[in-house]
C-alpha positions in Angstrom: -24.5 -41.0 24.6 -23.6 -42.6 21.2 -19.9 -41.7 21.5 -19.2 -43.9 24.5 -17.2 -47.0 24.3 -18.9 -49.9 26.1 -17.3 -53.1 27.2 -19.7 -56.0 28.0 -18.3 -58.6 30.3 -20.7 -61.5 30.0 -21.1 -64.9 31.5 -21.8 -67.5 28.8 -23.3 -69.9 31.3 -26.1 -67.3 32.0 -27.0 -66.2 28.5 -26.0 -66.2 24.9 -24.3 -63.3 23.1 -27.1 -63.3 20.5 -29.7 -62.6 23.2 -27.7 -59.7 24.6 -27.2 -58.3 21.1 -30.9 -58.5 20.4 -31.6 -56.6 23.6 -29.1 -53.9 22.6 -31.0 -53.2 19.4 -33.6 -51.4 21.6 -31.0 -48.9 22.8 -29.1 -46.1 21.0 -26.1 -47.3 18.9 -22.9 -47.5 20.8 -19.3 -48.7 20.2 -19.4 -52.1 21.8 -16.7 -54.6 22.7 -17.3 -58.1 24.1 -15.3 -59.9 26.8 -16.3 -63.4 27.8 -15.8 -64.7 31.3 -14.5 -68.2 32.0 -15.2 -70.9 34.6 -11.7 -70.2 36.2 -12.1 -66.4 36.1 -15.6 -65.0 36.7 -14.7 -61.5 35.5 -11.5 -59.9 36.7 -9.4 -60.8 33.6 -12.2 -59.9 31.2 -12.7 -56.5 33.0 -9.0 -55.8 32.6 -9.2 -56.6 28.9 -12.1 -54.2 28.7 -10.2 -51.4 30.5 -7.1 -52.0 28.2 -9.4 -51.4 25.2 -10.2 -48.0 26.6 -13.9 -48.4 27.5 -15.9 -45.7 29.3 -18.4 -48.2 30.8 -18.0 -51.8 31.8 -21.3 -53.7 31.8 -21.4 -56.9 33.9 -23.9 -59.3 32.3 -24.3 -62.3 34.6 -25.2 -63.3 38.1 -23.8 -62.2 41.5 -20.5 -63.8 40.9 -19.9 -61.9 37.6 -21.1 -58.6 39.0 -18.9 -59.0 42.1 -15.8 -59.9 40.1 -16.2 -56.9 37.8 -16.9 -54.5 40.6 -13.9 -55.9 42.6 -11.5 -55.3 39.7 -12.8 -51.8 39.0 -12.5 -50.9 42.6 -9.1 -52.6 43.1 -7.6 -50.8 40.1 -9.4 -47.5 40.8 -10.5 -47.5 37.2 -12.2 -44.5 35.7 -14.8 -46.5 33.9 -18.4 -46.6 35.1 -20.1 -49.9 36.0 -23.4 -51.1 34.4 -25.3 -54.2 35.5 -27.4 -56.6 33.4 -28.7 -59.0 36.1 -29.1 -62.5 34.9 -29.0 -64.7 38.0 -31.6 -65.5 40.6 -30.0 -63.5 43.4 -29.0 -60.2 41.7 -28.2 -58.7 45.1 -26.6 -55.4 43.9 -29.1 -54.9 41.1 -32.0 -55.3 43.6 -30.5 -52.8 46.0 -29.9 -50.2 43.3 -33.3 -50.8 41.6 -31.7 -52.0 38.3 -34.5 -53.6 36.2 -34.8 -57.3 36.7 -36.0 -59.8 34.1 -35.8 -57.1 31.4 -32.4 -57.1 29.7 -33.3 -54.3 27.3 -34.4 -52.1 30.2 -31.2 -52.9 32.1 -29.2 -51.9 29.0 -31.1 -48.7 28.7 -30.3 -47.8 32.2 -26.6 -48.7 31.9 -26.2 -46.6 28.7 -28.4 -43.6 29.4 -28.4 -42.9 33.2 -26.0 -40.8 35.3 -23.5 -42.8 37.3 -23.7 -42.6 41.1 -20.8 -43.3 43.5 -21.1 -46.2 45.9 -18.7 -47.6 48.5 -17.1 -51.0 48.4 -16.2 -53.2 51.4 -13.2 -55.4 51.5 -12.9 -58.7 53.4 -9.7 -60.4 54.2 -10.8 -64.0 55.0 -8.5 -66.4 56.7 -9.2 -70.1 56.9 -6.5 -72.7 57.7 -3.2 -71.6 56.2 -4.7 -69.4 53.4 -6.0 -65.8 53.3 -8.1 -64.4 50.4 -9.1 -60.8 49.8 -12.5 -60.2 48.3 -14.6 -57.1 47.7 -18.3 -56.8 48.4 -20.7 -54.2 47.2 -23.7 -55.7 49.1 -22.7 -57.7 52.2 -20.4 -60.3 53.7 -20.6 -62.5 56.7 -21.3 -65.8 58.3 -24.4 -67.5 59.7 -27.9 -67.3 58.3 -27.1 -65.5 55.0 -24.2 -67.8 54.2 -26.1 -70.9 55.0 -29.1 -69.7 52.9 -26.7 -69.9 49.9 -25.1 -73.2 50.8 -28.5 -74.8 51.7 -30.5 -73.6 48.7 -31.5 -76.4 46.3 -30.2 -75.6 42.8 -33.1 -77.3 41.0 -35.6 -75.3 43.1 -33.6 -72.1 42.5 -33.9 -72.7 38.7 -37.7 -73.2 39.0 -38.7 -70.8 41.7 -36.0 -68.1 41.6 -35.7 -66.1 44.8 -38.4 -68.1 46.5 -35.9 -70.9 46.8 -33.9 -68.8 49.2 -36.9 -68.2 51.4 -37.5 -72.0 51.4 -33.9 -72.6 52.5 -34.1 -70.1 55.4 -35.5 -72.7 57.9 -32.6 -75.1 57.2 -30.1 -72.3 57.3 -31.4 -71.2 60.8 -30.9 -74.7 62.1 -27.4 -74.8 60.7 -26.4 -71.6 62.4 -25.4 -72.3 65.9 -24.2 -69.7 68.5 -20.4 -69.6 68.8 -17.9 -67.5 70.7 -16.3 -64.6 68.7 -14.1 -61.6 69.3 -14.9 -58.3 67.7 -12.6 -55.3 67.3 -14.5 -52.4 65.8 -12.8 -49.4 64.2 -9.5 -50.1 65.8 -10.8 -50.4 69.3 -9.8 -53.3 71.7 -11.4 -56.6 70.9 -14.5 -57.6 73.0 -15.9 -61.1 73.5 -19.3 -61.8 72.0 -21.6 -64.7 71.2 -23.4 -64.9 67.9 -24.8 -67.3 65.3 -24.9 -64.7 62.5 -22.6 -61.7 61.7 -23.2 -59.6 58.6 -21.4 -56.5 57.4 -23.4 -54.7 54.8 -23.0 -51.9 52.3 -26.6 -52.6 51.1 -29.4 -54.1 53.2 -31.7 -56.3 51.1 -31.4 -60.0 50.3 -33.5 -62.1 47.9 -37.2 -62.3 48.6 -37.5 -58.9 50.2 -35.6 -60.0 53.3 -34.1 -56.8 54.7 -31.3 -57.5 57.1 -30.0 -53.9 57.3 -32.9 -51.6 56.7 -30.9 -48.4 57.2 -27.9 -49.3 55.0 -26.8 -46.7 52.5 -24.3 -47.8 49.9 -22.9 -44.2 49.5 -22.5 -43.0 53.1 -18.8 -44.0 53.7 -19.8 -46.5 56.4 -20.7 -50.1 56.6 -23.6 -51.6 58.7 -22.8 -54.3 61.2 -25.5 -56.8 62.3 -24.9 -59.4 65.0 -27.7 -61.9 65.7 -27.5 -63.7 69.0 -30.9 -65.5 69.2 -30.9 -68.7 71.2 -33.9 -71.0 71.8 -37.1 -71.3 69.8 -38.4 -67.9 71.0 -35.3 -66.2 69.6 -35.5 -68.0 66.3 -39.2 -67.1 65.8 -38.4 -63.4 66.7 -35.5 -63.4 64.2 -37.6 -65.0 61.5 -40.4 -62.5 62.0 -38.0 -59.6 62.0 -36.2 -60.5 58.8 -38.8 -62.1 56.6 -42.0 -60.3 57.6 -41.4 -56.9 59.3 -38.4 -55.9 57.1 -39.2 -58.1 54.1 -42.6 -59.2 52.7 -44.7 -56.7 54.8 -42.7 -53.8 53.3 -43.0 -55.2 49.8 -46.8 -55.5 50.2 -47.1 -51.8 51.2 -47.2 -52.2 55.0 -45.4 -50.2 57.6 -42.1 -49.0 56.1 -40.5 -48.3 59.4 -37.6 -50.7 60.2 -38.5 -53.1 63.0 -35.9 -54.2 65.6 -35.4 -57.6 67.0 -34.4 -58.1 70.7 -31.8 -60.6 69.4 -30.2 -58.2 66.9 -27.5 -55.5 67.5 -26.9 -52.9 64.8 -24.1 -50.4 64.5 -22.2 -48.3 61.9 -18.5 -49.1 61.3 -15.6 -48.4 58.9 -13.5 -51.3 60.0 -13.8 -54.6 61.8 -11.7 -57.6 62.9 -13.6 -60.8 63.7 -12.0 -63.9 65.3 -14.1 -67.0 65.5 -13.6 -69.9 67.9 -14.9 -72.3 65.3 -14.7 -72.2 61.5 -17.8 -70.9 59.7 -18.8 -70.6 56.1 -18.4 -67.1 54.8 -20.5 -65.4 52.1 -19.5 -62.5 50.0 -22.1 -60.9 47.8 -23.8 -64.3 47.3 -20.6 -66.3 46.8 -19.7 -69.1 49.2 -16.0 -68.4 50.0 -15.4 -71.3 52.3 -14.8 -71.6 56.0 -12.9 -68.9 58.0 -11.7 -68.4 61.5 -10.7 -64.7 61.0 -12.3 -61.9 59.0 -10.9 -58.4 58.6 -13.2 -55.8 57.1 -12.4 -52.4 55.6 -14.2 -49.8 53.4 -13.2 -48.1 50.2 -15.5 -45.0 50.0 -16.9 -44.0 46.6 -15.0 -46.9 45.0 -17.4 -47.4 42.1 -19.5 -45.3 39.8 -22.6 -47.3 39.0 -25.3 -46.5 36.5 
């Protein structure tokens, strides 16, 4: 594919351009343009500059924030360019779910340049907190509760040293920080119903760091999103939830154990295309690994086949 024009949107806080260029030397020669992100803009503006230059492929080289911003802009503008991923963070949520090579930049470049693109869906979350509303795309998952607190509770120094294991270490503190609250759910345009939950996650993909599988049946290309509501209360419920997420659907499967998805008595799964969540108390919301801040209302929709990812 030597005739393709490739735009590389890269985060200079994650790697140097020299290192990326060195990895590119292991792949066929391509017409390459470079677009650096900034602290104020993690990738949307750089992606638009890449599109303006006429690229066929936009490669996001960075962590979850960079990948999410690039994917968001491609989906929002319905761009024709494919998306490639060079995972450089500790989370790398979308890369993990799509089996993009980790810790091997040359292999990730080879996949982005040589493989066939596959369509995947994108979810959109309109998040209201206080007087402000923000609209964010997610290719993996969004929600509040355990997954959001895992991000806010994770020690940055430990994350630098231990990688994804830092997220597992933070899970205990995250579970303590996630209390059951009253919420109202309106699914697929139906009337709202009252629920109680400490964690609500809407996912396009199912796996977090450390092999923790929250949504074992999620398919990023099925035109639907997977909703998980966790309602565990008391020590017995916490232990059951921990076993379900970290062992049965996580490490056990990574170690070659039973690949069947295990269910928890405290978890409710369903497939959706739209959702409105109203919360009685503000909760921190996570979107593809990014802490978005506190919200009291979340509206979810899906954009089927929004991206073509290599």
